[in-house]
C-alpha positions in Angstrom: 171.2 29.2 -29.2 172.8 31.9 -27.0 176.2 31.5 -25.6 178.3 33.4 -23.1 181.2 33.2 -25.6 179.4 34.9 -28.5 178.8 33.5 -31.9 180.9 30.9 -33.7 180.7 29.4 -37.1 182.5 26.5 -38.7 184.9 27.7 -41.4 185.2 24.1 -42.7 183.5 20.7 -42.3 185.3 19.7 -39.1 185.3 16.1 -37.9 185.0 15.6 -34.1 185.3 12.2 -32.4 183.2 11.7 -29.3 184.4 8.8 -27.0 182.0 8.1 -24.2 182.0 5.6 -21.3 179.0 3.5 -22.4 175.7 4.1 -24.2 173.8 1.4 -22.1 173.2 4.2 -19.5 170.5 6.8 -20.3 172.8 9.5 -19.0 175.4 9.0 -21.7 172.7 8.7 -24.3 171.6 12.2 -23.2 175.2 13.5 -23.7 175.3 11.8 -27.2 172.0 13.5 -28.1 173.4 16.9 -27.2 176.6 16.3 -29.1 174.7 15.3 -32.2 172.4 18.3 -31.9 175.4 20.7 -31.7 176.9 19.0 -34.8 173.8 19.6 -36.7 173.5 23.2 -35.5 177.0 24.1 -36.5 177.3 22.0 -39.6 180.1 19.7 -38.6 180.6 15.9 -38.5 180.5 14.1 -35.1 181.2 10.4 -34.7 180.2 8.9 -31.3 181.5 5.6 -30.0 181.5 4.1 -26.5 182.6 1.0 -24.7 180.1 -1.8 -24.0 180.0 -1.0 -20.2 181.3 1.6 -17.8 183.9 -0.8 -16.5 185.4 -1.9 -19.9 188.5 0.3 -19.7 190.6 -1.6 -22.1 187.9 -1.7 -24.7 187.4 2.0 -24.4 191.1 2.6 -24.9 191.0 0.4 -28.1 188.1 2.5 -29.4 190.0 5.7 -28.6 193.2 4.6 -30.3 191.3 3.5 -33.4 189.6 6.8 -33.7 192.8 8.7 -33.0 194.3 6.8 -35.9 191.6 8.3 -38.1 193.0 11.8 -37.4 189.9 13.7 -36.4 190.2 17.4 -36.0 189.1 17.4 -32.3 188.2 14.9 -29.6 185.6 14.8 -26.9 186.4 12.2 -24.2 184.7 10.8 -21.2 187.3 8.3 -19.8 186.3 5.5 -17.6 189.2 6.3 -15.3 191.8 9.0 -14.9 194.4 6.8 -16.6 192.8 4.2 -19.0 192.9 6.6 -22.0 196.4 7.9 -21.3 198.1 6.4 -24.4 195.3 7.7 -26.7 195.4 11.1 -25.1 199.1 11.3 -25.9 198.4 10.5 -29.5 195.7 13.2 -29.7 198.1 15.8 -28.2 200.8 14.7 -30.7 198.3 15.7 -33.4 197.8 19.1 -31.8 194.1 18.4 -31.7 191.8 20.1 -29.2 190.7 17.7 -26.4 187.5 18.3 -24.6 187.0 16.2 -21.4 183.3 15.8 -20.7 181.7 14.9 -17.3 183.8 12.3 -15.6 187.4 11.3 -14.9 189.2 14.6 -15.1 192.3 14.3 -17.4 194.7 16.7 -19.0 192.7 18.3 -21.7 192.1 21.7 -23.4 188.7 22.1 -21.7 186.6 20.3 -19.1 182.8 20.4 -19.6 180.9 19.0 -16.6 179.4 19.5 -13.2 181.1 19.9 -9.8 180.5 16.3 -8.7 181.1 17.1 -5.1 178.3 19.6 -5.3 176.0 16.8 -6.5 176.5 14.9 -3.2 176.2 18.1 -1.2 172.8 18.9 -2.8 171.5 15.4 -2.0 172.5 15.8 1.7 170.9 19.2 1.8 167.6 17.7 0.4 167.7 15.2 3.3 168.4 17.9 5.8 165.4 19.8 4.5 163.2 16.7 4.9 164.4 15.2 8.2 165.2 16.3 11.7 168.7 16.5 13.0 170.1 13.1 13.9 167.9 11.2 11.3 169.6 8.1 9.8 170.6 8.2 6.2 172.7 6.0 3.9 174.6 6.0 0.6 175.1 3.6 -2.2 178.4 4.4 -3.9 179.4 4.3 -7.5 182.3 2.4 -9.1 185.5 2.4 -7.1 188.1 4.7 -8.8 185.6 6.8 -10.7 186.2 10.5 -10.2 182.5 11.2 -10.1 181.9 8.6 -7.4 184.8 9.7 -5.3 183.6 13.3 -5.3 179.9 12.6 -4.9 180.7 10.3 -1.9 182.9 13.1 -0.4 180.2 15.8 -1.0 177.4 13.7 0.5 179.4 12.5 3.5 180.5 16.0 4.4 177.1 17.4 3.7 175.4 14.9 6.0 177.9 15.7 8.8 177.4 19.5 8.4 173.6 19.0 8.5 173.8 16.9 11.7 172.4 13.8 10.1 173.5 10.3 10.9 175.2 8.4 8.1 174.7 4.8 9.1 175.9 3.1 5.9 177.9 3.8 2.8 178.2 0.7 0.6 179.4 -0.1 -3.0 176.9 -0.3 -5.8 179.3 -0.1 -8.8 176.8 1.9 -11.0 174.7 -1.3 -11.2 171.0 -1.4 -10.4 170.9 -5.0 -9.2 173.9 -4.4 -6.8 172.2 -1.2 -5.6 168.9 -3.1 -5.0 170.8 -5.7 -2.9 172.7 -3.0 -1.1 169.5 -1.1 -0.2 167.8 -4.3 1.0 170.7 -4.9 3.3 170.7 -1.3 4.6 167.0 -1.4 5.3 167.3 -4.8 7.1 170.2 -3.5 9.2 168.7 -0.1 9.8 164.9 -0.4 9.6 164.5 3.3 10.8 166.6 4.7 8.0 164.9 7.8 6.5 166.8 8.4 3.3 169.2 6.7 0.8 171.3 8.6 -1.7 172.6 6.7 -4.7 175.6 8.2 -6.6 173.8 7.8 -9.9 170.2 7.3 -11.1 170.8 3.8 -12.4 171.5 2.7 -8.9 168.8 5.0 -7.4 166.2 3.1 -9.6 167.4 -0.1 -8.0 167.2 1.5 -4.5 163.7 2.7 -5.2 162.6 -0.9 -6.0 164.1 -2.1 -2.8 162.3 0.6 -0.8 159.0 -0.3 -2.5 159.5 -4.0 -1.7 160.1 -3.1 1.9 156.8 -1.2 2.2 158.6 1.6 4.1 158.6 5.4 3.5 162.2 6.1 2.7 163.3 9.0 0.6 165.5 8.1 -2.4 167.7 10.7 -4.1 169.9 10.0 -7.2 172.1 11.9 -9.5 172.0 12.3 -13.4 168.4 13.1 -14.3 167.9 10.1 -16.7 164.4 9.6 -18.1 163.5 6.6 -15.9 164.5 8.6 -12.8 162.6 11.6 -14.0 159.5 9.3 -14.3 160.3 8.1 -10.7 160.3 11.7 -9.4 157.0 12.4 -11.2 155.5 9.1 -9.9 156.8 9.4 -6.3 159.1 6.4 -6.2 162.1 8.9 -6.1 162.2 12.0 -4.0 164.7 13.8 -6.2 167.7 13.6 -8.6 170.6 16.0 -9.0 170.9 16.6 -12.7 173.8 18.3 -14.5 171.5 18.3 -17.6 173.4 15.8 -19.8 172.0 16.9 -23.1 173.6 20.3 -22.5 176.9 18.8 -21.5 177.2 17.0 -24.8 176.1 20.2 -26.7 178.6 22.4 -24.9 181.4 19.9 -25.3 181.1 19.8 -29.1 180.6 23.6 -29.2 183.8 24.0 -27.1 185.7 21.8 -29.6 184.5 24.0 -32.5 185.5 27.2 -30.7 189.0 25.8 -30.1 189.3 24.8 -33.7 188.3 28.3 -34.7 191.0 29.8 -32.6 188.7 31.2 -29.8 189.7 31.2 -26.2 187.5 29.0 -24.0 187.4 28.8 -20.2 189.3 25.7 -18.8 186.1 24.6 -17.1 182.6 25.0 -18.6 180.4 24.2 -15.6 177.3 22.2 -16.1 174.8 23.5 -13.6 173.7 20.7 -11.3 170.0 21.2 -10.6 168.0 19.4 -7.9 165.0 18.0 -9.7 161.9 17.4 -7.6 158.2 17.0 -8.3 157.8 20.7 -7.8 160.2 21.8 -10.6 160.5 18.8 -12.9 158.4 20.4 -15.6 160.7 23.4 -15.7 163.6 21.2 -16.9 162.1 18.0 -18.5 159.5 17.1 -21.1 156.9 14.4 -20.5 159.2 11.8 -22.0 161.9 12.6 -19.4 164.2 14.4 -21.9 166.0 17.6 -20.9 164.3 20.6 -22.5 166.4 21.7 -25.5 165.3 25.4 -25.2 166.5 26.0 -21.6 169.3 28.3 -22.6 167.8 30.0 -25.7 
């Protein structure tokens, strides 16, 4: 696989710990797949662990501290908040181990691999602007309070809607939960029956929103973020208009590759940007296979 950094080889059988938010979400499963693919390609060992949910902050810290106690050569972390892994991060730094921060909750690390989350929200707003006339009513279902990704996506969408001259009539919590998003969307549709589009801060919630839209019998555009398989199926099937995908498989791959480069003494940019791509029915086949998995030869 090609890389803007040139070739790298593992001079020894490195051990890399990957600590994710939760593997109940297809998005994090995609990052796990990419991390394992990089490990196989470079001939290193990767151990992936995650909390039971994206709100289990104390559990994730316990996992991180246990893995730190096993003295891995490098760590890839996706904290549930900007502070919940602080004690474990201190331990990692005391070991002089490279730390790669992937996707969410920006923390002090050697490298950050992930998207510009604010851009995710902006792209969703721009899609609505392309679909609807100025003044059209749109709404937003927000991610977990305190999540860096949610804060930035909310900001990007809110400002993007304002710049486009659209009317944001509601922005309500969904906490990354499809059932809460379903209920939130039902309430939005009831209170604003002429709403034209609803943006959900992630695809898990967008799937819930799409179900509420279908139940209403109305024509309402639904845009999510993440590009998980179920959402990709929704885009192909028409229940979702679009999703903004940072290509999670490649986030996981590049995160492990960055850890290896640091272990081999190479310089790596402080931010490896995962390119957020608006996925619609028109271009979905350019990025995803028929099972909804990110194409693994995009960057070859």
